[in-house]
Backbone as CSV, one residue per row, in Angstrom:
resi,resn,N_x,N_y,N_z,CA_x,CA_y,CA_z,C_x,C_y,C_z
1,MET,0.524,-1.436,0.255,0.017,-0.074,-0.002,0.766,1.600,-0.132
2,ALA,0.335,2.423,-0.487,1.424,3.663,-1.072,1.198,4.554,0.407
3,THR,1.730,5.063,0.989,1.465,6.062,1.090,0.528,7.296,0.341
4,GLU,-0.703,7.953,1.437,-1.035,9.027,0.369,0.029,10.806,0.899
5,THR,-0.346,11.456,-0.459,0.222,12.492,0.196,-0.465,13.488,0.576
6,ASP,-2.139,13.350,0.558,-2.404,14.332,1.043,-2.745,14.658,2.671
7,SER,-2.651,14.904,2.906,-2.235,15.113,4.921,-3.323,14.814,5.305
8,GLU,-5.192,14.610,4.616,-5.935,14.345,4.763,-6.165,13.407,4.844
9,HIS,-5.363,12.135,4.101,-5.786,10.584,3.927,-4.874,9.955,4.320
10,VAL,-5.015,8.965,5.082,-3.772,8.220,6.000,-4.109,6.901,5.494
11,SER,-3.051,6.586,4.848,-3.034,4.908,4.481,-3.283,4.025,5.779
12,ASP,-3.401,2.591,5.773,-3.853,1.450,6.245,-2.393,1.149,6.943
13,ALA,-2.198,1.049,6.628,-0.776,0.748,6.775,-0.002,1.721,8.284
14,GLU,-0.027,3.100,7.606,0.018,4.828,8.828,-0.564,4.574,9.692
15,MET,-2.204,4.336,9.432,-2.857,4.294,11.168,-2.309,2.511,11.840
16,THR,-2.230,1.822,11.034,-2.096,0.549,11.937,-0.270,0.939,12.532
17,THR,0.469,1.674,12.465,1.242,1.678,12.754,1.932,3.145,13.787
18,THR,0.710,4.108,13.755,1.095,5.417,14.476,-0.136,5.387,15.643
19,GLY,-1.002,4.310,15.366,-2.158,4.371,15.881,-2.710,3.345,16.570
20,GLY,-2.499,2.643,16.745,-2.976,1.246,16.535,-2.927,0.740,18.074
21,TRP,-1.738,1.033,18.892,-1.408,0.737,20.108,-2.004,1.466,21.177
22,GLN,-2.583,3.043,20.417,-3.048,3.866,20.697,-4.501,3.486,21.642
23,ALA,-5.155,3.742,20.290,-6.473,2.811,19.999,-6.443,1.814,20.949
24,GLY,-5.664,1.183,21.493,-5.861,-0.606,22.081,-5.610,0.022,23.301
25,VAL,-4.846,1.556,23.781,-5.486,2.093,25.129,-6.763,2.672,25.502
26,ILE,-6.382,2.829,24.496,-8.026,3.900,24.630,-9.331,2.573,24.658
27,ALA,-9.454,2.078,23.906,-10.446,1.360,24.001,-10.671,0.177,25.425
28,GLY,-8.556,-0.152,25.571,-9.182,-0.927,26.756,-9.543,-0.058,28.182
29,LEU,-8.923,1.057,28.053,-9.321,1.891,29.084,-10.873,1.835,28.663
30,SER,-11.395,2.201,27.919,-13.232,1.928,27.896,-13.967,0.269,28.480
31,GLY,-13.377,-0.618,28.541,-13.375,-1.460,28.792,-13.573,-1.994,29.880
32,GLY,-12.310,-1.584,29.977,-12.102,-1.666,31.912,-12.727,-0.854,32.756
33,ALA,-13.538,0.473,31.783,-14.036,1.248,33.139,-16.147,0.530,33.262
34,VAL,-16.272,-0.137,31.903,-17.119,-0.388,31.476,-17.053,-1.662,33.187
35,MET,-16.336,-2.403,32.543,-16.166,-3.742,33.908,-15.843,-3.257,34.940
36,GLY,-15.304,-2.199,35.281,-14.486,-1.619,36.477,-15.845,-1.101,37.488
37,VAL,-16.911,-0.640,36.286,-18.212,-0.880,37.287,-19.062,-1.647,37.687
38,MET,-18.611,-2.699,36.331,-19.627,-3.656,37.452,-18.801,-4.797,38.075
39,LEU,-17.568,-5.173,38.316,-17.351,-5.203,39.316,-17.435,-4.482,40.406
40,THR,-17.436,-2.863,40.588,-17.890,-2.653,42.064,-19.450,-2.693,42.796
41,ILE,-19.947,-3.133,41.760,-21.688,-3.313,41.673,-21.717,-4.949,42.188
42,ALA,-21.698,-5.532,41.571,-21.296,-7.107,41.810,-20.244,-7.979,42.370
43,MET,-18.999,-7.552,42.326,-18.487,-8.209,42.807,-17.389,-7.025,43.631
44,ARG,-17.417,-6.184,44.779,-17.234,-5.088,45.244,-15.430,-5.612,46.015
45,PRO,-15.807,-7.000,46.857,-14.695,-6.888,47.236,-13.263,-7.719,46.518
46,VAL,-13.636,-7.843,45.013,-12.787,-7.998,44.148,-11.885,-6.783,43.999
47,ILE,-12.527,-5.289,43.720,-12.174,-4.513,42.995,-11.338,-3.530,44.891
48,GLU,-12.088,-3.912,45.679,-11.612,-3.038,46.579,-10.255,-3.921,47.521
49,HIS,-10.512,-5.323,47.294,-9.165,-6.367,48.107,-8.317,-7.040,47.324
50,ALA,-8.990,-7.791,46.686,-8.368,-8.772,45.430,-6.986,-8.520,44.903
51,ILE,-8.176,-7.485,44.365,-7.347,-7.085,42.849,-6.068,-5.560,43.845
52,PRO,-6.442,-5.374,44.756,-4.730,-3.983,45.102,-4.126,-5.545,45.499
53,ALA,-4.793,-6.468,46.197,-3.732,-7.445,47.196,-2.694,-7.370,46.015
54,LEU,-2.505,-7.946,45.170,-1.899,-8.573,44.056,-0.568,-8.046,44.055
55,TRP,-0.457,-6.522,44.284,0.636,-5.882,44.844,1.001,-5.187,46.175
56,GLY,-0.039,-6.146,47.061,0.171,-5.711,48.343,-0.535,-4.467,48.998
57,LEU,-1.420,-3.874,48.074,-2.507,-3.069,48.529,-3.902,-3.126,48.969
58,ASP,-5.145,-2.539,49.531,-6.099,-2.193,49.617,-6.458,-1.133,49.393
59,GLY,-8.024,-1.688,49.016,-9.032,-0.177,48.867,-9.578,-0.206,47.660
60,GLY,-10.259,0.526,47.168,-10.955,0.937,46.187,-10.305,1.336,45.430
61,LEU,-9.799,2.824,45.926,-8.824,3.365,44.612,-7.722,2.492,44.030
62,ALA,-7.140,1.668,45.032,-5.836,0.962,44.429,-6.347,0.338,43.813
63,GLY,-7.352,-0.603,43.935,-8.446,-1.411,43.174,-8.600,-1.147,41.704
64,TRP,-9.393,0.410,41.464,-9.204,1.185,40.492,-8.440,1.076,39.572
65,ILE,-7.150,1.885,40.456,-6.286,2.100,39.647,-5.393,1.355,38.752
66,ILE,-5.305,-0.364,39.920,-4.674,-1.422,38.632,-5.584,-2.106,38.103
67,HIS,-6.675,-2.027,38.004,-7.791,-2.538,37.072,-7.790,-1.678,36.016
68,MET,-7.563,-0.659,36.241,-7.305,0.086,35.013,-5.979,0.524,34.284
69,SER,-5.355,0.324,35.305,-4.348,-0.096,34.248,-3.838,-1.464,33.426
70,ASN,-4.219,-2.418,34.218,-3.982,-3.861,33.624,-4.978,-3.656,32.033
71,ALA,-6.510,-2.646,32.217,-7.338,-2.755,31.042,-6.355,-1.957,30.145
72,ALA,-5.820,-0.664,30.483,-4.497,-0.223,29.412,-3.708,-1.117,28.830
73,ILE,-3.218,-2.158,29.942,-2.132,-3.033,28.703,-2.706,-4.025,28.374
74,PHE,-4.142,-4.660,28.831,-4.399,-5.425,27.751,-5.252,-5.278,26.710
75,GLY,-5.584,-4.255,26.167,-5.783,-3.183,25.555,-4.728,-2.845,24.531
76,VAL,-3.519,-2.801,25.160,-1.952,-2.593,23.681,-2.041,-3.773,23.069
77,ILE,-1.957,-5.509,24.121,-1.651,-5.928,24.119,-2.713,-7.144,22.391
78,PHE,-4.236,-6.716,22.529,-5.396,-7.266,21.760,-4.990,-5.771,20.503
79,ALA,-4.551,-4.805,20.652,-3.868,-4.152,19.228,-2.913,-4.941,18.641
80,ALA,-1.917,-5.209,19.246,-1.153,-6.080,18.582,-1.457,-7.363,17.976
81,VAL,-2.234,-7.962,18.177,-2.878,-9.303,18.073,-4.019,-8.584,16.404
82,ALA,-4.602,-7.498,17.048,-5.945,-6.675,16.089,-4.573,-6.891,15.032
83,THR,-3.269,-6.099,15.002,-2.402,-5.600,13.747,-2.036,-6.759,13.161
84,GLN,-2.070,-7.751,12.994,-1.471,-9.492,12.709,-2.036,-9.067,11.470
85,PRO,-1.821,-9.377,9.778,-2.576,-9.851,8.940,-3.831,-10.221,8.840
86,SER,-3.135,-11.619,9.481,-4.106,-12.659,9.747,-5.134,-12.120,10.288
87,VAL,-5.431,-11.383,11.435,-6.475,-11.192,12.168,-7.013,-9.887,11.992
88,ARG,-6.057,-8.672,11.311,-6.479,-7.750,10.984,-8.401,-7.230,10.078
89,ASN,-8.359,-8.097,9.532,-9.575,-8.439,8.655,-10.861,-8.346,9.621
90,TYR,-10.734,-8.796,10.738,-11.571,-8.776,11.684,-11.796,-7.880,12.538
91,THR,-10.885,-6.898,11.973,-11.198,-5.573,13.400,-11.814,-4.478,12.084
92,THR,-11.544,-4.904,10.714,-13.035,-3.774,10.034,-14.472,-3.500,9.566
93,SER,-15.265,-4.227,10.534,-16.195,-4.030,10.969,-16.427,-4.164,12.182
94,LEU,-17.687,-3.643,12.576,-18.158,-3.366,14.205,-18.249,-4.954,15.037
95,GLY,-18.977,-5.646,13.839,-19.612,-7.163,14.360,-18.723,-8.173,14.864
96,GLN,-17.395,-8.402,13.642,-16.715,-8.956,13.427,-15.011,-8.552,14.775
97,SER,-15.329,-7.146,15.291,-14.484,-6.500,15.822,-14.935,-7.040,17.415
98,ALA,-16.353,-6.873,17.295,-17.052,-7.043,18.857,-16.954,-8.361,18.911
99,VAL,-16.748,-9.322,17.897,-16.430,-11.110,18.485,-15.412,-10.810,18.679
100,LEU,-13.941,-10.682,17.949,-13.045,-10.872,18.763,-12.525,-10.523,19.900
101,GLY,-13.177,-9.241,19.898,-12.797,-8.537,21.379,-13.353,-9.629,22.637
102,ILE,-14.597,-10.572,22.434,-15.130,-10.995,23.904,-14.660,-12.580,23.351
103,GLY,-13.852,-13.127,22.472,-13.012,-13.942,22.771,-12.080,-13.425,23.359
104,TYR,-11.152,-12.171,22.824,-10.428,-12.119,23.657,-10.283,-11.775,25.186
105,GLY,-11.729,-11.732,25.255,-12.231,-10.847,27.030,-12.382,-12.731,27.987
106,VAL,-12.506,-13.967,26.913,-13.272,-14.942,27.480,-11.481,-15.529,28.029
107,VAL,-10.501,-15.662,26.640,-9.306,-15.898,26.810,-8.418,-15.051,27.871
108,LEU,-8.927,-14.059,28.179,-8.465,-13.167,29.510,-8.872,-13.494,30.894
109,TRP,-10.286,-13.818,30.559,-10.949,-14.717,31.904,-9.886,-15.841,32.503
110,ILE,-9.754,-16.666,31.325,-8.906,-18.353,31.204,-7.562,-17.967,32.232
111,VAL,-6.698,-17.070,31.398,-5.552,-16.887,31.691,-5.152,-16.011,33.065
112,ALA,-5.862,-15.029,32.950,-6.276,-14.357,34.317,-6.776,-14.601,35.502
113,ALA,-7.470,-14.804,35.628,-8.632,-14.484,36.750,-8.783,-16.341,37.234
114,VAL,-9.357,-17.245,35.947,-9.484,-18.570,36.930,-8.150,-18.707,37.256
115,ILE,-6.752,-18.725,36.489,-5.053,-19.521,36.852,-4.701,-18.196,37.168
116,VAL,-3.950,-17.166,36.823,-2.715,-16.531,37.130,-3.052,-15.833,38.556
117,MET,-4.607,-15.423,38.671,-5.107,-14.613,40.270,-5.214,-15.658,41.344
118,PRO,-5.749,-16.616,41.244,-5.555,-16.996,42.545,-4.401,-17.870,42.523
119,LEU,-3.363,-17.914,42.025,-2.519,-18.528,42.180,-1.345,-17.765,43.047
120,TRP,-1.772,-15.841,41.809,-0.894,-15.356,42.888,-1.377,-14.621,44.293
121,LEU,-2.702,-14.703,43.974,-3.143,-13.997,45.664,-2.492,-15.032,46.774
122,GLN,-2.562,-16.504,46.704,-2.274,-17.463,47.252,-0.792,-17.298,47.682
123,ALA,-0.091,-16.361,47.289,1.736,-16.794,47.162,1.850,-15.441,47.529
124,VAL,0.640,-14.482,47.464,1.045,-13.485,48.421,0.662,-13.235,50.281
125,GLY,-0.030,-14.224,50.333,-0.677,-14.634,51.131,-1.936,-14.005,51.814
126,PHE,-2.516,-13.786,50.275,-3.910,-12.969,50.960,-4.770,-13.450,51.578
127,ALA,-5.366,-13.466,52.316,-6.019,-14.248,53.405,-7.459,-14.841,52.661
128,ASN,-8.518,-14.189,51.661,-9.195,-14.687,51.103,-9.279,-15.099,49.417
129,ALA,-7.635,-15.489,48.850,-7.362,-16.114,48.201,-8.578,-16.765,47.435
130,PRO,-9.158,-17.001,46.612,-10.096,-17.783,45.864,-8.962,-19.472,45.401
131,ALA,-10.107,-20.350,45.582,-9.720,-21.709,44.722,-8.964,-22.005,43.651
132,PHE,-7.579,-22.865,43.214,-7.576,-22.723,42.364,-7.776,-24.137,41.506
133,PRO,-8.464,-24.320,40.148,-9.053,-22.915,39.429,-10.350,-22.209,40.002
134,ASN,-10.446,-20.900,39.661,-10.881,-19.796,39.921,-11.945,-19.193,38.944
135,ILE,-13.400,-20.137,38.947,-14.490,-20.688,37.981,-15.576,-19.500,38.549
136,SER,-15.288,-18.115,38.183,-16.478,-17.700,38.056,-17.378,-17.009,37.462
137,MET,-18.295,-17.233,37.397,-19.451,-16.781,36.191,-19.911,-15.359,36.193
138,LYS,-19.823,-14.999,37.288,-19.731,-13.124,37.011,-18.136,-12.533,36.608
139,SER,-17.487,-13.254,37.164,-15.653,-12.816,36.444,-15.841,-13.011,34.805
140,LEU,-16.896,-13.656,34.378,-16.684,-14.015,33.271,-17.318,-13.146,32.548
141,MET,-18.411,-12.941,32.962,-19.245,-11.487,32.519,-18.442,-10.798,32.218
142,GLY,-17.798,-10.232,33.416,-16.796,-8.934,33.130,-16.154,-9.140,32.104
143,HIS,-15.395,-10.147,32.472,-14.341,-9.867,31.308,-14.920,-10.311,29.363
144,ILE,-16.587,-11.077,29.679,-17.114,-10.986,28.078,-17.091,-8.929,27.804
145,ILE,-17.577,-8.130,28.980,-17.883,-7.175,28.387,-17.146,-6.247,28.468
146,TYR,-15.791,-6.608,29.535,-14.462,-5.583,28.591,-14.358,-6.334,27.282
147,GLY,-14.330,-7.803,27.094,-14.100,-7.826,25.253,-14.494,-6.897,24.164
148,LEU,-16.441,-7.487,24.814,-16.957,-6.551,24.106,-16.326,-5.231,23.802
149,VAL,-16.620,-4.064,24.748,-16.496,-3.125,24.924,-14.799,-2.430,23.676
150,LEU,-13.577,-3.226,24.224,-12.777,-3.482,24.143,-13.266,-2.785,21.994
151,GLY,-13.730,-4.542,22.020,-13.715,-4.938,20.058,-14.608,-4.012,19.322
152,LEU,-14.977,-3.192,20.130,-16.365,-2.631,19.819,-15.316,-0.852,19.427
153,VAL,-15.000,-0.776,20.386,-13.909,0.325,20.504,-12.652,0.564,19.491
154,TYR,-12.047,-0.212,19.904,-10.970,-0.398,19.191,-10.731,0.181,17.865
155,PRO,-11.457,-0.440,16.914,-11.256,-0.344,15.231,-11.956,0.862,15.197
156,ALA,-12.630,1.846,15.725,-13.755,3.282,16.301,-12.109,4.636,16.047
157,ILE,-11.880,4.236,17.067,-10.360,5.024,17.399,-9.140,4.594,16.478
158,ARG,-8.822,3.283,16.346,-8.337,3.004,15.628,-7.861,4.196,14.173
159,ASP,-9.576,4.018,13.481,-9.532,4.150,11.982,-9.975,5.609,11.972
160,ARG,-10.058,6.558,13.149,-10.425,7.936,13.562,-9.391,8.379,12.582
161,ARG,-9.977,9.866,11.445,-8.747,10.562,11.112,-8.511,11.540,11.644
162,THR,-7.715,12.277,11.663,-7.428,13.557,12.288,-7.056,14.853,11.058
């Protein structure tokens, strides 16, 4: 693909290389905010105690900061995956990107919530660490919601032209 000379037009390659990770951050934060509200309403101890306990902290503010930081990082990872040639076509329509995001949310749930979080909380001696594996349908729904919002917001931000 050739880069266009008109400053108002941006090539696909240019959007991917200059805007992909930033779109991942914004989309990740968007999904994280929606998921964080869900956690605050439905799973308050997770956001106030379990998430901050991963880093030796406690409290809702610490939980939200850590949760949103993770959401941004996971958004950048999504962007890295989404810019791969074999995956990029799945982020050209909102429907396909939403499905990709949901799948990504399920993978995050399995890796981060089902496997890593209970082991990490047990390792740091958190008194209320969940059993391993930590199978929670509320957590699964939160990660699906995260992925859905991520998948919807990512292409809209990535393809935005300034």
